[in-house]
mmCIF file as gemmi writes it, N, C-alpha and C atoms, coordinates in Angstrom:
data_model
loop_
_atom_site.group_PDB
_atom_site.id
_atom_site.type_symbol
_atom_site.label_atom_id
_atom_site.label_alt_id
_atom_site.label_comp_id
_atom_site.label_asym_id
_atom_site.label_entity_id
_atom_site.label_seq_id
_atom_site.pdbx_PDB_ins_code
_atom_site.Cartn_x
_atom_site.Cartn_y
_atom_site.Cartn_z
_atom_site.occupancy
_atom_site.B_iso_or_equiv
_atom_site.pdbx_formal_charge
_atom_site.auth_seq_id
_atom_site.auth_asym_id
_atom_site.pdbx_PDB_model_num
ATOM 1 N N . UNK Axp A 1 ? 27.498 7.15 4.524 1 0 ? 1 A 1
ATOM 2 C CA . UNK Axp A 1 ? 26.518 6.738 5.239 1 0 ? 1 A 1
ATOM 3 C C . UNK Axp A 1 ? 25.418 6.745 4.579 1 0 ? 1 A 1
ATOM 4 N N . UNK Axp A 2 ? 24.293 6.162 4.712 1 0 ? 2 A 1
ATOM 5 C CA . UNK Axp A 2 ? 23.32 6.306 2.996 1 0 ? 2 A 1
ATOM 6 C C . UNK Axp A 2 ? 22.676 7.625 3.922 1 0 ? 2 A 1
ATOM 7 N N . UNK Axp A 3 ? 22.125 8.061 2.43 1 0 ? 3 A 1
ATOM 8 C CA . UNK Axp A 3 ? 21.096 9.187 2.965 1 0 ? 3 A 1
ATOM 9 C C . UNK Axp A 3 ? 19.714 8.816 3.6 1 0 ? 3 A 1
ATOM 10 N N . UNK Axp A 4 ? 19.124 9.308 4.357 1 0 ? 4 A 1
ATOM 11 C CA . UNK Axp A 4 ? 18.002 9.489 4.862 1 0 ? 4 A 1
ATOM 12 C C . UNK Axp A 4 ? 16.714 9.199 4.309 1 0 ? 4 A 1
ATOM 13 N N . UNK Axp A 5 ? 15.974 8.38 4.487 1 0 ? 5 A 1
ATOM 14 C CA . UNK Axp A 5 ? 14.666 8.071 3.812 1 0 ? 5 A 1
ATOM 15 C C . UNK Axp A 5 ? 13.628 8.748 4.839 1 0 ? 5 A 1
ATOM 16 N N . UNK Axp A 6 ? 12.181 9.033 3.775 1 0 ? 6 A 1
ATOM 17 C CA . UNK Axp A 6 ? 11.444 9.798 4.94 1 0 ? 6 A 1
ATOM 18 C C . UNK Axp A 6 ? 10.156 8.682 5.435 1 0 ? 6 A 1
ATOM 19 N N . UNK Axp A 7 ? 9.43 8.681 5.766 1 0 ? 7 A 1
ATOM 20 C CA . UNK Axp A 7 ? 8.324 8.186 5.849 1 0 ? 7 A 1
ATOM 21 C C . UNK Axp A 7 ? 7.081 8.472 5.599 1 0 ? 7 A 1
ATOM 22 N N . UNK Axp A 8 ? 6.104 7.719 4.62 1 0 ? 8 A 1
ATOM 23 C CA . UNK Axp A 8 ? 5.297 8.266 3.849 1 0 ? 8 A 1
ATOM 24 C C . UNK Axp A 8 ? 4.158 7.299 4.177 1 0 ? 8 A 1
ATOM 25 N N . UNK Axp A 9 ? 3.103 7.917 4.526 1 0 ? 9 A 1
ATOM 26 C CA . UNK Axp A 9 ? 1.584 7.004 4.835 1 0 ? 9 A 1
ATOM 27 C C . UNK Axp A 9 ? 1.106 6.633 3.738 1 0 ? 9 A 1
ATOM 28 N N . UNK Axp A 10 ? 0.837 5.466 3.4 1 0 ? 10 A 1
ATOM 29 C CA . UNK Axp A 10 ? 0.181 4.869 2.449 1 0 ? 10 A 1
ATOM 30 C C . UNK Axp A 10 ? -0.787 3.853 2.443 1 0 ? 10 A 1
ATOM 31 N N . UNK Axp A 11 ? -1.622 4.301 1.588 1 0 ? 11 A 1
ATOM 32 C CA . UNK Axp A 11 ? -3.032 2.887 2.15 1 0 ? 11 A 1
ATOM 33 C C . UNK Axp A 11 ? -3.274 1.756 1.373 1 0 ? 11 A 1
ATOM 34 N N . UNK Axp A 12 ? -4.112 1.031 1.582 1 0 ? 12 A 1
ATOM 35 C CA . UNK Axp A 12 ? -4.333 0.053 1.509 1 0 ? 12 A 1
ATOM 36 C C . UNK Axp A 12 ? -5.32 0.035 0.311 1 0 ? 12 A 1
ATOM 37 N N . UNK Axp A 13 ? -4.939 -0.223 -1.04 1 0 ? 13 A 1
ATOM 38 C CA . UNK Axp A 13 ? -5.674 -0.331 -2.362 1 0 ? 13 A 1
ATOM 39 C C . UNK Axp A 13 ? -5.589 -1.321 -3.271 1 0 ? 13 A 1
ATOM 40 N N . UNK Axp A 14 ? -5.516 -2.579 -2.903 1 0 ? 14 A 1
ATOM 41 C CA . UNK Axp A 14 ? -5.461 -4.001 -3.633 1 0 ? 14 A 1
ATOM 42 C C . UNK Axp A 14 ? -4.408 -4.834 -2.941 1 0 ? 14 A 1
ATOM 43 N N . UNK Axp A 15 ? -5.064 -5.794 -2.793 1 0 ? 15 A 1
ATOM 44 C CA . UNK Axp A 15 ? -4.641 -6.788 -2.702 1 0 ? 15 A 1
ATOM 45 C C . UNK Axp A 15 ? -5.681 -8.486 -3.098 1 0 ? 15 A 1
ATOM 46 N N . UNK Axp A 16 ? -4.286 -9.657 -3.29 1 0 ? 16 A 1
ATOM 47 C CA . UNK Axp A 16 ? -4.743 -10.639 -4.259 1 0 ? 16 A 1
ATOM 48 C C . UNK Axp A 16 ? -3.955 -11.809 -3.576 1 0 ? 16 A 1
ATOM 49 N N . UNK Axp A 17 ? -4.028 -12.863 -4.623 1 0 ? 17 A 1
ATOM 50 C CA . UNK Axp A 17 ? -2.966 -14.042 -4.402 1 0 ? 17 A 1
ATOM 51 C C . UNK Axp A 17 ? -2.342 -14.223 -5.767 1 0 ? 17 A 1
ATOM 52 N N . UNK Axp A 18 ? -1.037 -14.822 -5.704 1 0 ? 18 A 1
ATOM 53 C CA . UNK Axp A 18 ? -0.311 -14.824 -6.516 1 0 ? 18 A 1
ATOM 54 C C . UNK Axp A 18 ? -0.496 -16.566 -6.216 1 0 ? 18 A 1
ATOM 55 N N . UNK Axp A 19 ? 0.258 -17.266 -7.406 1 0 ? 19 A 1
ATOM 56 C CA . UNK Axp A 19 ? 0.563 -18.58 -7.442 1 0 ? 19 A 1
ATOM 57 C C . UNK Axp A 19 ? 1.402 -19.325 -6.504 1 0 ? 19 A 1
ATOM 58 N N . UNK Axp A 20 ? 2.093 -18.299 -5.503 1 0 ? 20 A 1
ATOM 59 C CA . UNK Axp A 20 ? 2.839 -19.065 -4.392 1 0 ? 20 A 1
ATOM 60 C C . UNK Axp A 20 ? 2.297 -19.25 -3.187 1 0 ? 20 A 1
ATOM 61 N N . UNK Axp A 21 ? 1.307 -19.374 -3.537 1 0 ? 21 A 1
ATOM 62 C CA . UNK Axp A 21 ? 0.355 -18.973 -2.196 1 0 ? 21 A 1
ATOM 63 C C . UNK Axp A 21 ? 0.576 -17.757 -1.369 1 0 ? 21 A 1
ATOM 64 N N . UNK Axp A 22 ? 1.264 -16.722 -1.959 1 0 ? 22 A 1
ATOM 65 C CA . UNK Axp A 22 ? 1.473 -15.692 -0.937 1 0 ? 22 A 1
ATOM 66 C C . UNK Axp A 22 ? 0.889 -14.853 -1.41 1 0 ? 22 A 1
ATOM 67 N N . UNK Axp A 23 ? 0.215 -13.741 -0.504 1 0 ? 23 A 1
ATOM 68 C CA . UNK Axp A 23 ? -1.14 -12.676 -0.215 1 0 ? 23 A 1
ATOM 69 C C . UNK Axp A 23 ? 0.119 -11.206 -1.13 1 0 ? 23 A 1
ATOM 70 N N . UNK Axp A 24 ? -0.672 -10.477 -1.69 1 0 ? 24 A 1
ATOM 71 C CA . UNK Axp A 24 ? 0.217 -9.5 -2.537 1 0 ? 24 A 1
ATOM 72 C C . UNK Axp A 24 ? -0.807 -8.41 -2.31 1 0 ? 24 A 1
ATOM 73 N N . UNK Axp A 25 ? 0.028 -7.428 -1.347 1 0 ? 25 A 1
ATOM 74 C CA . UNK Axp A 25 ? -0.544 -6.244 -0.749 1 0 ? 25 A 1
ATOM 75 C C . UNK Axp A 25 ? 0.137 -5.336 -1.222 1 0 ? 25 A 1
ATOM 76 N N . UNK Axp A 26 ? -0.561 -4.149 -1.869 1 0 ? 26 A 1
ATOM 77 C CA . UNK Axp A 26 ? -0.602 -2.72 -2.268 1 0 ? 26 A 1
ATOM 78 C C . UNK Axp A 26 ? -1.466 -1.883 -1.408 1 0 ? 26 A 1
ATOM 79 N N . UNK Axp A 27 ? -0.189 -0.79 -1.103 1 0 ? 27 A 1
ATOM 80 C CA . UNK Axp A 27 ? -0.727 0.418 -0.681 1 0 ? 27 A 1
ATOM 81 C C . UNK Axp A 27 ? -0.335 1.487 -0.827 1 0 ? 27 A 1
ATOM 82 N N . UNK Axp A 28 ? -0.801 2.192 -1.476 1 0 ? 28 A 1
ATOM 83 C CA . UNK Axp A 28 ? -0.735 3.905 -2.372 1 0 ? 28 A 1
ATOM 84 C C . UNK Axp A 28 ? -0.511 5.007 -1.797 1 0 ? 28 A 1
ATOM 85 N N . UNK Axp A 29 ? 0.231 5.865 -2.057 1 0 ? 29 A 1
ATOM 86 C CA . UNK Axp A 29 ? 0.294 6.955 -1.934 1 0 ? 29 A 1
ATOM 87 C C . UNK Axp A 29 ? -1.159 7.698 -1.667 1 0 ? 29 A 1
ATOM 88 N N . UNK Axp A 30 ? -1.578 9.178 -1.2 1 0 ? 30 A 1
ATOM 89 C CA . UNK Axp A 30 ? -2.718 9.432 -1.163 1 0 ? 30 A 1
ATOM 90 C C . UNK Axp A 30 ? -2.908 9.928 -2.954 1 0 ? 30 A 1
ATOM 91 N N . UNK Axp A 31 ? -1.945 10.498 -3.654 1 0 ? 31 A 1
ATOM 92 C CA . UNK Axp A 31 ? -1.906 10.674 -4.678 1 0 ? 31 A 1
ATOM 93 C C . UNK Axp A 31 ? -2.397 9.624 -6.079 1 0 ? 31 A 1
ATOM 94 N N . UNK Axp A 32 ? -1.774 8.177 -5.696 1 0 ? 32 A 1
ATOM 95 C CA . UNK Axp A 32 ? -1.732 6.984 -6.462 1 0 ? 32 A 1
ATOM 96 C C . UNK Axp A 32 ? -0.817 6.845 -7.457 1 0 ? 32 A 1
ATOM 97 N N . UNK Axp A 33 ? 0.428 7.932 -7.161 1 0 ? 33 A 1
ATOM 98 C CA . UNK Axp A 33 ? 1.633 7.821 -8.074 1 0 ? 33 A 1
ATOM 99 C C . UNK Axp A 33 ? 2.427 6.958 -7.035 1 0 ? 33 A 1
ATOM 100 N N . UNK Axp A 34 ? 2.696 6.124 -6.126 1 0 ? 34 A 1
ATOM 101 C CA . UNK Axp A 34 ? 3.376 5.359 -5.43 1 0 ? 34 A 1
ATOM 102 C C . UNK Axp A 34 ? 2.643 4.242 -4.645 1 0 ? 34 A 1
ATOM 103 N N . UNK Axp A 35 ? 3.52 3.318 -5.094 1 0 ? 35 A 1
ATOM 104 C CA . UNK Axp A 35 ? 3.158 1.756 -4.205 1 0 ? 35 A 1
ATOM 105 C C . UNK Axp A 35 ? 4.007 1.545 -3.355 1 0 ? 35 A 1
ATOM 106 N N . UNK Axp A 36 ? 3.833 0.942 -2.127 1 0 ? 36 A 1
ATOM 107 C CA . UNK Axp A 36 ? 4.581 0.006 -1.322 1 0 ? 36 A 1
ATOM 108 C C . UNK Axp A 36 ? 3.98 -1.294 -1.663 1 0 ? 36 A 1
ATOM 109 N N . UNK Axp A 37 ? 4.949 -2.191 -2.117 1 0 ? 37 A 1
ATOM 110 C CA . UNK Axp A 37 ? 3.995 -3.902 -2.258 1 0 ? 37 A 1
ATOM 111 C C . UNK Axp A 37 ? 4.966 -4.486 -1.642 1 0 ? 37 A 1
ATOM 112 N N . UNK Axp A 38 ? 3.896 -5.43 -0.865 1 0 ? 38 A 1
ATOM 113 C CA . UNK Axp A 38 ? 4.646 -6.598 0.124 1 0 ? 38 A 1
ATOM 114 C C . UNK Axp A 38 ? 4.04 -7.816 -0.315 1 0 ? 38 A 1
ATOM 115 N N . UNK Axp A 39 ? 4.469 -9.136 -0.289 1 0 ? 39 A 1
ATOM 116 C CA . UNK Axp A 39 ? 4.429 -10.245 -0.147 1 0 ? 39 A 1
ATOM 117 C C . UNK Axp A 39 ? 4.5 -10.909 1.427 1 0 ? 39 A 1
ATOM 118 N N . UNK Axp A 40 ? 3.257 -11.544 1.498 1 0 ? 40 A 1
ATOM 119 C CA . UNK Axp A 40 ? 3.458 -12.439 3.329 1 0 ? 40 A 1
ATOM 120 C C . UNK Axp A 40 ? 2.752 -13.609 2.803 1 0 ? 40 A 1
ATOM 121 N N . UNK Axp A 41 ? 3.29 -14.759 3.399 1 0 ? 41 A 1
ATOM 122 C CA . UNK Axp A 41 ? 2.663 -15.752 3.086 1 0 ? 41 A 1
ATOM 123 C C . UNK Axp A 41 ? 1.604 -15.388 4.132 1 0 ? 41 A 1
ATOM 124 N N . UNK Axp A 42 ? 0.435 -16.351 3.2 1 0 ? 42 A 1
ATOM 125 C CA . UNK Axp A 42 ? -1.378 -16.621 3.883 1 0 ? 42 A 1
ATOM 126 C C . UNK Axp A 42 ? -0.71 -17.245 5.621 1 0 ? 42 A 1
ATOM 127 N N . UNK Axp A 43 ? 0.202 -17.822 5.877 1 0 ? 43 A 1
ATOM 128 C CA . UNK Axp A 43 ? -0.042 -18.421 7.304 1 0 ? 43 A 1
ATOM 129 C C . UNK Axp A 43 ? 0.621 -17.376 8.061 1 0 ? 43 A 1
ATOM 130 N N . UNK Axp A 44 ? 1.385 -16.78 7.922 1 0 ? 44 A 1
ATOM 131 C CA . UNK Axp A 44 ? 1.922 -15.525 8.237 1 0 ? 44 A 1
ATOM 132 C C . UNK Axp A 44 ? 1.352 -14.339 8.944 1 0 ? 44 A 1
ATOM 133 N N . UNK Axp A 45 ? 0.367 -14.095 7.809 1 0 ? 45 A 1
ATOM 134 C CA . UNK Axp A 45 ? -0.592 -13.026 7.806 1 0 ? 45 A 1
ATOM 135 C C . UNK Axp A 45 ? -1.283 -12.801 9.209 1 0 ? 45 A 1
ATOM 136 N N . UNK Axp A 46 ? -1.201 -11.938 9.704 1 0 ? 46 A 1
ATOM 137 C CA . UNK Axp A 46 ? -1.61 -11.741 11.225 1 0 ? 46 A 1
ATOM 138 C C . UNK Axp A 46 ? -3.122 -10.653 10.836 1 0 ? 46 A 1
ATOM 139 N N . UNK Axp A 47 ? -2.878 -9.486 11.306 1 0 ? 47 A 1
ATOM 140 C CA . UNK Axp A 47 ? -3.982 -8.382 10.37 1 0 ? 47 A 1
ATOM 141 C C . UNK Axp A 47 ? -3.312 -7.497 9.473 1 0 ? 47 A 1
ATOM 142 N N . UNK Axp A 48 ? -4.221 -6.953 8.714 1 0 ? 48 A 1
ATOM 143 C CA . UNK Axp A 48 ? -3.422 -5.798 7.743 1 0 ? 48 A 1
ATOM 144 C C . UNK Axp A 48 ? -3.873 -4.616 7.972 1 0 ? 48 A 1
ATOM 145 N N . UNK Axp A 49 ? -3.834 -3.558 8.058 1 0 ? 49 A 1
ATOM 146 C CA . UNK Axp A 49 ? -4.425 -2.077 8.698 1 0 ? 49 A 1
ATOM 147 C C . UNK Axp A 49 ? -4.647 -1.36 7.534 1 0 ? 49 A 1
ATOM 148 N N . UNK Axp A 50 ? -5.856 -0.258 7.678 1 0 ? 50 A 1
ATOM 149 C CA . UNK Axp A 50 ? -6.114 0.133 6.149 1 0 ? 50 A 1
ATOM 150 C C . UNK Axp A 50 ? -5.043 1.208 5.946 1 0 ? 50 A 1
ATOM 151 N N . UNK Axp A 51 ? -3.829 1.358 6.647 1 0 ? 51 A 1
ATOM 152 C CA . UNK Axp A 51 ? -2.871 2.035 5.936 1 0 ? 51 A 1
ATOM 153 C C . UNK Axp A 51 ? -1.629 2.317 6.967 1 0 ? 51 A 1
ATOM 154 N N . UNK Axp A 52 ? -0.36 2.266 6.852 1 0 ? 52 A 1
ATOM 155 C CA . UNK Axp A 52 ? 0.877 2.016 7.24 1 0 ? 52 A 1
ATOM 156 C C . UNK Axp A 52 ? 1.753 3.281 6.576 1 0 ? 52 A 1
ATOM 157 N N . UNK Axp A 53 ? 3.226 3.291 7.23 1 0 ? 53 A 1
ATOM 158 C CA . UNK Axp A 53 ? 4.297 4.093 7.305 1 0 ? 53 A 1
ATOM 159 C C . UNK Axp A 53 ? 5.058 3.348 6.233 1 0 ? 53 A 1
ATOM 160 N N . UNK Axp A 54 ? 5.761 4.116 4.925 1 0 ? 54 A 1
ATOM 161 C CA . UNK Axp A 54 ? 6.198 3.424 4.373 1 0 ? 54 A 1
ATOM 162 C C . UNK Axp A 54 ? 7.567 3.99 3.965 1 0 ? 54 A 1
ATOM 163 N N . UNK Axp A 55 ? 9.019 3.408 4.004 1 0 ? 55 A 1
ATOM 164 C CA . UNK Axp A 55 ? 10.153 4.467 3.669 1 0 ? 55 A 1
ATOM 165 C C . UNK Axp A 55 ? 9.954 4.941 2.233 1 0 ? 55 A 1
ATOM 166 N N . UNK Axp A 56 ? 10.118 5.886 1.831 1 0 ? 56 A 1
ATOM 167 C CA . UNK Axp A 56 ? 9.848 6.858 0.586 1 0 ? 56 A 1
ATOM 168 C C . UNK Axp A 56 ? 10.965 5.748 -0.409 1 0 ? 56 A 1
ATOM 169 N N . UNK Axp A 57 ? 11.824 5.362 0.146 1 0 ? 57 A 1
ATOM 170 C CA . UNK Axp A 57 ? 13.13 4.424 -0.816 1 0 ? 57 A 1
ATOM 171 C C . UNK Axp A 57 ? 12.449 3.089 -1.367 1 0 ? 57 A 1
ATOM 172 N N . UNK Axp A 58 ? 11.431 2.735 -0.319 1 0 ? 58 A 1
ATOM 173 C CA . UNK Axp A 58 ? 10.902 1.511 -0.846 1 0 ? 58 A 1
ATOM 174 C C . UNK Axp A 58 ? 9.416 1.348 -1.869 1 0 ? 58 A 1
ATOM 175 N N . UNK Axp A 59 ? 9.182 2.952 -2.151 1 0 ? 59 A 1
ATOM 176 C CA . UNK Axp A 59 ? 8.103 2.63 -2.931 1 0 ? 59 A 1
ATOM 177 C C . UNK Axp A 59 ? 8.412 2.933 -4.304 1 0 ? 59 A 1
ATOM 178 N N . UNK Axp A 60 ? 7.218 2.484 -4.626 1 0 ? 60 A 1
ATOM 179 C CA . UNK Axp A 60 ? 7.727 2.497 -6.56 1 0 ? 60 A 1
ATOM 180 C C . UNK Axp A 60 ? 6.547 3.13 -7.365 1 0 ? 60 A 1
ATOM 181 N N . UNK Axp A 61 ? 6.672 3.894 -8.308 1 0 ? 61 A 1
ATOM 182 C CA . UNK Axp A 61 ? 6.27 4.452 -9.336 1 0 ? 61 A 1
ATOM 183 C C . UNK Axp A 61 ? 4.955 3.895 -9.715 1 0 ? 61 A 1
ATOM 184 N N . UNK Axp A 62 ? 3.566 4.193 -10 1 0 ? 62 A 1
ATOM 185 C CA . UNK Axp A 62 ? 2.468 3.862 -10.923 1 0 ? 62 A 1
ATOM 186 C C . UNK Axp A 62 ? 2.778 4.775 -12.335 1 0 ? 62 A 1
ATOM 187 N N . UNK Axp A 63 ? 3.313 4.479 -13.405 1 0 ? 63 A 1
ATOM 188 C CA . UNK Axp A 63 ? 3.22 4.671 -14.708 1 0 ? 63 A 1
ATOM 189 C C . UNK Axp A 63 ? 1.799 4.884 -15.218 1 0 ? 63 A 1
ATOM 190 N N . UNK Axp A 64 ? 1.421 4.186 -15.047 1 0 ? 64 A 1
ATOM 191 C CA . UNK Axp A 64 ? -0.258 4.41 -16.045 1 0 ? 64 A 1
ATOM 192 C C . UNK Axp A 64 ? -1.048 5.473 -15.166 1 0 ? 64 A 1
ATOM 193 N N . UNK Axp A 65 ? -1.72 6.246 -15.717 1 0 ? 65 A 1
ATOM 194 C CA . UNK Axp A 65 ? -2.498 7.571 -15.155 1 0 ? 65 A 1
ATOM 195 C C . UNK Axp A 65 ? -3.758 6.672 -14.559 1 0 ? 65 A 1
ATOM 196 N N . UNK Axp A 66 ? -4.238 5.553 -15.719 1 0 ? 66 A 1
ATOM 197 C CA . UNK Axp A 66 ? -5.819 5.059 -15.477 1 0 ? 66 A 1
ATOM 198 C C . UNK Axp A 66 ? -5.534 4.636 -13.982 1 0 ? 66 A 1
ATOM 199 N N . UNK Axp A 67 ? -4.058 4.003 -13.67 1 0 ? 67 A 1
ATOM 200 C CA . UNK Axp A 67 ? -3.888 3.03 -12.36 1 0 ? 67 A 1
ATOM 201 C C . UNK Axp A 67 ? -3.827 4.175 -11.054 1 0 ? 67 A 1
ATOM 202 N N . UNK Axp A 68 ? -3.343 5.11 -11.229 1 0 ? 68 A 1
ATOM 203 C CA . UNK Axp A 68 ? -2.713 5.975 -10.315 1 0 ? 68 A 1
ATOM 204 C C . UNK Axp A 68 ? -4.358 6.419 -10.052 1 0 ? 68 A 1
ATOM 205 N N . UNK Axp A 69 ? -4.96 7.362 -10.982 1 0 ? 69 A 1
ATOM 206 C CA . UNK Axp A 69 ? -6.179 7.33 -10.696 1 0 ? 69 A 1
ATOM 207 C C . UNK Axp A 69 ? -6.975 6.191 -9.492 1 0 ? 69 A 1
ATOM 208 N N . UNK Axp A 70 ? -6.964 4.854 -9.932 1 0 ? 70 A 1
ATOM 209 C CA . UNK Axp A 70 ? -7.625 4.341 -9.373 1 0 ? 70 A 1
ATOM 210 C C . UNK Axp A 70 ? -7.69 4.189 -7.981 1 0 ? 70 A 1
ATOM 211 N N . UNK Axp A 71 ? -5.855 4.321 -7.395 1 0 ? 71 A 1
ATOM 212 C CA . UNK Axp A 71 ? -5.108 4.204 -6.429 1 0 ? 71 A 1
ATOM 213 C C . UNK Axp A 71 ? -5.408 5.246 -5.746 1 0 ? 71 A 1
ATOM 214 N N . UNK Axp A 72 ? -5.679 6.518 -6.064 1 0 ? 72 A 1
ATOM 215 C CA . UNK Axp A 72 ? -5.93 7.824 -5.515 1 0 ? 72 A 1
ATOM 216 C C . UNK Axp A 72 ? -7.083 7.308 -4.689 1 0 ? 72 A 1
ATOM 217 N N . UNK Axp A 73 ? -8.376 7.3 -5.74 1 0 ? 73 A 1
ATOM 218 C CA . UNK Axp A 73 ? -10.063 6.746 -5.385 1 0 ? 73 A 1
ATOM 219 C C . UNK Axp A 73 ? -10.045 6.186 -3.989 1 0 ? 73 A 1
ATOM 220 N N . UNK Axp A 74 ? -9.092 4.956 -4.382 1 0 ? 74 A 1
ATOM 221 C CA . UNK Axp A 74 ? -9.066 3.836 -3.466 1 0 ? 74 A 1
ATOM 222 C C . UNK Axp A 74 ? -8.468 4.104 -1.518 1 0 ? 74 A 1
ATOM 223 N N . UNK Axp A 75 ? -7.297 4.745 -2.318 1 0 ? 75 A 1
ATOM 224 C CA . UNK Axp A 75 ? -6.869 6.037 -0.863 1 0 ? 75 A 1
ATOM 225 C C . UNK Axp A 75 ? -7.72 6.422 -0.604 1 0 ? 75 A 1
ATOM 226 N N . UNK Axp A 76 ? -8.178 7.851 -0.95 1 0 ? 76 A 1
ATOM 227 C CA . UNK Axp A 76 ? -9.48 8.212 -0.51 1 0 ? 76 A 1
ATOM 228 C C . UNK Axp A 76 ? -10.234 7.852 0.288 1 0 ? 76 A 1
ATOM 229 N N . UNK Axp A 77 ? -10.768 6.586 -0.889 1 0 ? 77 A 1
ATOM 230 C CA . UNK Axp A 77 ? -11.773 5.768 0.306 1 0 ? 77 A 1
ATOM 231 C C . UNK Axp A 77 ? -11.824 5.659 1.818 1 0 ? 77 A 1
ATOM 232 N N . UNK Axp A 78 ? -10.527 4.267 1.608 1 0 ? 78 A 1
ATOM 233 C CA . UNK Axp A 78 ? -9.918 4.078 2.616 1 0 ? 78 A 1
ATOM 234 C C . UNK Axp A 78 ? -9.85 5.112 3.598 1 0 ? 78 A 1
ATOM 235 N N . UNK Axp A 79 ? -9.123 6.162 3.292 1 0 ? 79 A 1
ATOM 236 C CA . UNK Axp A 79 ? -9.218 7.48 4.542 1 0 ? 79 A 1
ATOM 237 C C . UNK Axp A 79 ? -10.025 7.911 5.139 1 0 ? 79 A 1
ATOM 238 N N . UNK Axp A 80 ? -10.926 8.049 3.909 1 0 ? 80 A 1
ATOM 239 C CA . UNK Axp A 80 ? -12.532 8.494 4.47 1 0 ? 80 A 1
ATOM 240 C C . UNK Axp A 80 ? -12.997 7.559 5.517 1 0 ? 80 A 1
ATOM 241 N N . UNK Axp A 81 ? -13.067 6.199 5.528 1 0 ? 81 A 1
ATOM 242 C CA . UNK Axp A 81 ? -13.952 5.273 6.057 1 0 ? 81 A 1
ATOM 243 C C . UNK Axp A 81 ? -13.093 4.789 6.746 1 0 ? 81 A 1
ATOM 244 N N . UNK Axp A 82 ? -12.03 5.197 7.261 1 0 ? 82 A 1
ATOM 245 C CA . UNK Axp A 82 ? -11.26 4.38 8.442 1 0 ? 82 A 1
ATOM 246 C C . UNK Axp A 82 ? -10.2 5.294 8.843 1 0 ? 82 A 1
ATOM 247 N N . UNK Axp A 83 ? -9.724 4.504 10.223 1 0 ? 83 A 1
ATOM 248 C CA . UNK Axp A 83 ? -8.157 5.261 10.607 1 0 ? 83 A 1
ATOM 249 C C . UNK Axp A 83 ? -7.374 4.576 10.293 1 0 ? 83 A 1
ATOM 250 N N . UNK Axp A 84 ? -5.88 4.932 10.314 1 0 ? 84 A 1
ATOM 251 C CA . UNK Axp A 84 ? -5.215 4.188 9.53 1 0 ? 84 A 1
ATOM 252 C C . UNK Axp A 84 ? -4.599 2.986 10.609 1 0 ? 84 A 1
ATOM 253 N N . UNK Axp A 85 ? -4.967 2.712 11.344 1 0 ? 85 A 1
ATOM 254 C CA . UNK Axp A 85 ? -4.636 1.657 12.068 1 0 ? 85 A 1
ATOM 255 C C . UNK Axp A 85 ? -5.973 0.644 12.225 1 0 ? 85 A 1
ATOM 256 N N . UNK Axp A 86 ? -6.889 1.098 12.094 1 0 ? 86 A 1
ATOM 257 C CA . UNK Axp A 86 ? -8.43 0.245 11.781 1 0 ? 86 A 1
ATOM 258 C C . UNK Axp A 86 ? -7.301 -1.265 11.168 1 0 ? 86 A 1
ATOM 259 N N . UNK Axp A 87 ? -8.104 -2.461 11.851 1 0 ? 87 A 1
ATOM 260 C CA . UNK Axp A 87 ? -7.714 -3.737 10.542 1 0 ? 87 A 1
ATOM 261 C C . UNK Axp A 87 ? -8.871 -3.619 9.712 1 0 ? 87 A 1
ATOM 262 N N . UNK Axp A 88 ? -8.399 -4.005 8.264 1 0 ? 88 A 1
ATOM 263 C CA . UNK Axp A 88 ? -9.223 -4.294 7.565 1 0 ? 88 A 1
ATOM 264 C C . UNK Axp A 88 ? -9.225 -6.093 6.717 1 0 ? 88 A 1
């Protein structure tokens, strides 16, 4: 039986497009040390909320301290201005 993973609240900190016409969403932990990355077809994207719950098994480590700080600042800004389920 696989180990249970914990759900972690992550906040939207970055979004953009790639060359395959996909929208790339990055949600980060409040300290900016980990991100949840998701690619979505632009036609399939309905709404994006300010925060979401992500399995800790699906989080990637952010190695660059400057990027961690930027993500932490943006996560704090989002948390201050929005409820987690607010569309952004």
